[in-house]
C-alpha positions in Angstrom: -231.0 -151.4 -96.7 -226.9 -153.3 -96.7 -224.5 -151.6 -98.5 -222.8 -153.8 -101.1 -219.8 -154.4 -101.2 -217.0 -152.8 -103.3 -213.7 -153.9 -104.8 -211.3 -151.6 -106.9 -209.4 -153.4 -110.1 -207.0 -151.1 -111.5 -205.6 -152.1 -114.5 -202.9 -151.4 -116.9 -204.1 -154.3 -119.5 -201.2 -157.1 -118.8 -201.2 -160.8 -117.4 -200.1 -159.1 -113.8 -203.7 -157.3 -114.0 -205.3 -159.3 -116.3 -204.7 -161.7 -112.7 -205.9 -159.4 -110.0 -209.3 -159.0 -112.2 -209.1 -162.2 -112.4 -209.0 -162.8 -108.2 -212.0 -159.6 -107.9 -214.6 -160.9 -110.2 -214.6 -164.4 -108.2 -214.2 -162.2 -104.4 -217.1 -159.9 -106.4 -219.6 -163.3 -107.3 -218.1 -164.9 -103.7 -219.1 -161.6 -101.8 -222.2 -160.8 -104.4 -220.1 -157.0 -104.5 -220.1 -154.8 -107.6 -216.4 -154.0 -109.3 -214.9 -151.4 -110.1 -212.6 -151.0 -113.8 -209.7 -148.5 -114.0 -207.4 -147.5 -116.4 -204.7 -144.8 -115.4 -203.0 -143.4 -118.8 -199.9 -141.4 -118.7 -200.6 -138.8 -121.3 -198.1 -135.6 -122.5 -200.1 -132.7 -119.8 -200.2 -129.9 -122.4 -201.2 -133.1 -125.0 -205.1 -130.8 -125.8 -202.3 -127.5 -126.6 -199.9 -130.7 -129.1 -203.2 -131.9 -130.9 -203.9 -128.1 -131.4 -201.3 -126.9 -132.5 -199.9 -130.2 -134.6 -200.8 -131.8 -137.8 -203.3 -134.0 -138.9 -201.0 -137.0 -138.4 -200.2 -136.1 -134.5 -204.1 -135.7 -133.7 -205.0 -138.9 -136.0 -201.7 -140.9 -133.5 -203.4 -139.5 -129.7 -206.5 -140.8 -131.1 -205.8 -144.2 -131.8 -204.5 -144.2 -129.2 -206.8 -143.5 -127.0 -209.8 -146.0 -129.5 -206.6 -148.3 -127.8 -206.7 -147.7 -124.3 -210.5 -148.1 -124.8 -210.8 -150.7 -126.0 -208.7 -152.6 -123.9 -210.6 -151.6 -121.2 -213.6 -152.1 -122.8 -212.7 -155.9 -123.3 -212.2 -156.0 -119.2 -215.0 -154.7 -118.3 -217.5 -157.0 -120.4 -215.2 -160.4 -119.0 -216.5 -158.5 -115.8 -220.6 -158.7 -117.3 -219.8 -161.8 -119.2 -219.5 -163.6 -114.7 -222.7 -161.7 -113.9 -221.4 -158.9 -111.3 -222.2 -156.0 -111.7 -219.8 -153.0 -113.5 -218.8 -149.9 -113.5 -216.1 -148.5 -116.2 -213.3 -146.0 -115.1 -211.1 -144.0 -117.3 -208.4 -141.3 -115.3 -205.8 -139.3 -117.1 -201.7 -138.2 -115.5 -202.8 -138.9 -111.6 -200.7 -141.5 -110.6 -201.0 -144.2 -107.9 -203.6 -140.8 -105.8 -206.0 -141.9 -109.4 -206.1 -145.1 -107.4 -206.1 -143.9 -103.9 -208.2 -141.2 -104.8 -210.5 -143.5 -106.8 -211.0 -145.3 -103.9 -211.9 -143.0 -101.2 -214.8 -140.8 -103.1 -216.2 -144.0 -104.6 -215.9 -145.4 -101.2 -214.5 -149.4 -102.6 -214.1 -151.4 -99.5 -211.1 -153.6 -101.4 -208.7 -152.8 -104.3 -207.0 -155.8 -105.9 -204.0 -155.2 -107.7 -201.3 -157.8 -108.3 -197.6 -158.5 -108.5 -195.0 -159.8 -110.8 -194.5 -162.7 -110.3 -192.2 -164.4 -106.6 -188.8 -162.1 -107.5 -190.5 -158.8 -106.5 -193.0 -156.5 -107.2 -191.5 -154.7 -111.1 -193.1 -151.7 -113.3 -195.7 -149.0 -112.8 -199.4 -150.0 -112.1 -198.5 -153.3 -110.6 -195.0 -151.7 -109.4 -194.4 -148.6 -107.4 -198.1 -148.0 -107.8 -199.0 -150.9 -105.2 -195.3 -150.1 -102.8 -197.4 -147.0 -102.5 -200.7 -147.7 -102.2 -200.2 -150.6 -99.2 -197.8 -147.6 -97.6 -199.9 -144.3 -97.7 -203.2 -145.1 -99.1 -206.5 -145.4 -96.6 -208.7 -148.6 -98.1 -207.1 -152.6 -98.0 -205.2 -153.9 -100.9 -205.1 -157.4 -102.3 -202.3 -158.5 -104.2 -201.6 -161.3 -106.3 -199.9 -163.1 -108.2 -199.9 -163.7 -112.5 -199.0 -167.5 -111.3 -201.7 -167.2 -108.4 -203.7 -170.8 -108.6 -207.8 -170.2 -109.9 -208.6 -167.9 -106.7 -211.7 -169.1 -104.4 -210.3 -168.5 -100.8 -211.5 -171.0 -97.9 -209.1 -169.3 -95.1 -206.9 -166.0 -94.0 -204.4 -165.6 -91.8 -203.7 -162.4 -89.7 -199.9 -162.5 -88.9 -199.4 -159.4 -86.6 -197.9 -158.5 -83.0 -201.3 -158.3 -81.6 -200.5 -154.9 -79.9 -203.6 -153.5 -78.9 -203.5 -150.5 -80.8 -204.0 -152.5 -84.0 -206.9 -154.0 -82.3 -209.5 -151.9 -85.2 -207.4 -152.4 -88.1 -207.9 -155.8 -87.4 -211.9 -155.7 -87.9 -211.3 -154.5 -91.8 -210.0 -158.2 -92.2 -212.6 -159.6 -89.9 -215.5 -157.8 -92.2 -213.1 -158.7 -95.3 -213.2 -162.8 -94.3 -217.2 -162.4 -92.6 -218.3 -160.7 -96.0 -216.5 -162.9 -97.7 -217.6 -166.5 -95.8 -213.8 -166.9 -94.5 -212.1 -168.9 -91.6 -209.8 -166.9 -89.7 -206.5 -167.9 -88.2 -204.3 -165.6 -85.9 -200.7 -166.3 -85.9 -197.7 -164.8 -83.9 -194.2 -165.6 -85.1 -191.4 -165.8 -82.9 -188.4 -165.1 -84.3 -184.5 -164.6 -82.0 -184.6 -161.4 -82.5 -187.8 -160.4 -82.4 -189.8 -162.9 -79.4 -192.5 -162.1 -77.2 -193.4 -164.6 -74.0 -195.8 -167.1 -74.4 -197.6 -165.9 -71.6 -197.7 -162.3 -72.7 -198.8 -163.1 -76.7 -201.8 -165.6 -76.2 -202.8 -161.9 -73.4 -202.5 -159.7 -76.3 -204.0 -162.7 -78.7 -207.5 -163.1 -76.8 -207.9 -159.7 -76.7 -208.5 -159.9 -81.2 -210.0 -162.7 -80.3 -213.0 -161.4 -78.2 -213.8 -158.7 -80.6 -214.8 -161.3 -83.1 -217.9 -163.0 -84.3 -218.5 -166.6 -82.7 -217.2 -168.9 -85.5 -215.1 -166.3 -87.2 -211.9 -167.4 -85.8 -210.7 -170.8 -86.5 -207.0 -171.2 -84.9 -204.8 -169.0 -82.6 -201.1 -170.2 -83.1 -197.8 -168.9 -81.5 -195.0 -170.2 -83.9 -191.2 -170.4 -83.5 -189.4 -170.3 -86.0 -185.4 -168.4 -87.3 -186.6 -166.5 -90.0 -190.1 -165.3 -90.5 -191.1 -165.4 -94.3 -190.2 -168.9 -93.9 -192.1 -170.0 -91.0 -195.3 -167.8 -92.3 -195.1 -170.3 -95.6 -194.3 -173.9 -93.8 -197.4 -172.0 -91.5 -199.5 -171.5 -94.4 -198.6 -174.8 -96.3 -198.8 -176.8 -93.2 -202.4 -175.4 -92.9 -204.1 -174.7 -96.3 -204.1 -171.0 -96.2 -205.7 -169.0 -99.2 -204.3 -165.6 -97.8 -202.4 -163.7 -95.9 -202.9 -160.6 -94.2 -200.8 -157.3 -92.1 -201.1 -154.3 -91.4 -198.9 -152.5 -93.2 -196.4 -150.9 -90.5 -195.2 -147.8 -92.0 -191.2 -149.8 -93.2 -188.7 -148.2 -89.9 -191.2 -150.2 -87.8 -191.9 -153.3 -89.8 -188.6 -155.2 -88.8 -188.3 -154.4 -85.2 -192.9 -154.9 -84.6 -192.7 -158.5 -86.8 -189.5 -159.8 -88.1 -190.6 -158.5 -91.8 -192.2 -155.8 -93.9 -195.3 -156.2 -96.6 -193.1 -156.2 -99.2 -191.0 -159.3 -97.7 -194.1 -161.3 -97.3 -195.3 -160.5 -100.7 -192.2 -161.1 -103.0 -191.5 -165.1 -100.1 -195.3 -166.2 -101.0 -196.8 -167.3 -103.8 -200.8 -167.0 -102.4 -202.4 -163.9 -102.5 -201.2 -160.8 -99.6 -204.2 -158.7 -98.4 -202.4 -155.6 -96.7 -204.8 -153.2 -93.8 -203.4 -150.2 -93.9 -201.7 -148.0 -90.8 -203.6 -145.0 -89.2 
């Protein structure tokens, strides 16, 4: 029996996290996936002993705080149930972003969906630094969405890369995601004055990736020439009505050399979700 696709949505109950939850619900409905909803709460490391050695007011305060957390988490879980999606609820304490990566590995989640604040950049705690750490050190693909994104029912995804043969295995993660969601895949190479590959060499590289894909999954392959990488990517997505950009999270020190941008640069400059595939 084929295993059920599993999506993890961490939440800090913010508007950005709720947008990620909305995207996660739609993707789960689109792929018949199950959804894990996880909240990570920072509490004092010795909060149990603090309560035991304190007056009743502190005990009541902490219990009220935990009750509010459970209520907020329960509200999000109910939204998923109301959408007729299978959902699992999780609450973790004092593990930071490692709670998310550890959960994804232990539960064998196929995808993590997280929120980012606005076009100006990633801000905040879980929705900021947690996201950045996950896309650079995690092992599971991360879909980063923004609070102002329109309703999310994707049809097309573009994979932008230098198409080096050593990353072909990571492309399969994009391919599998696209197949599960029923998406068309575009392949895109961007030439800039500082990062340039001849047309013949790039076409040969891209052909190696095309050979990995199931028939009909890849519907377009393009080489785009532009002064700026992010502007080229935005123009391509607008022209071809692309719903998701996908790229490998190259180690930061190499990202500009191989692509002309970084994952953070792409997230900051685009108004559509970005699927980040960790480099192994």
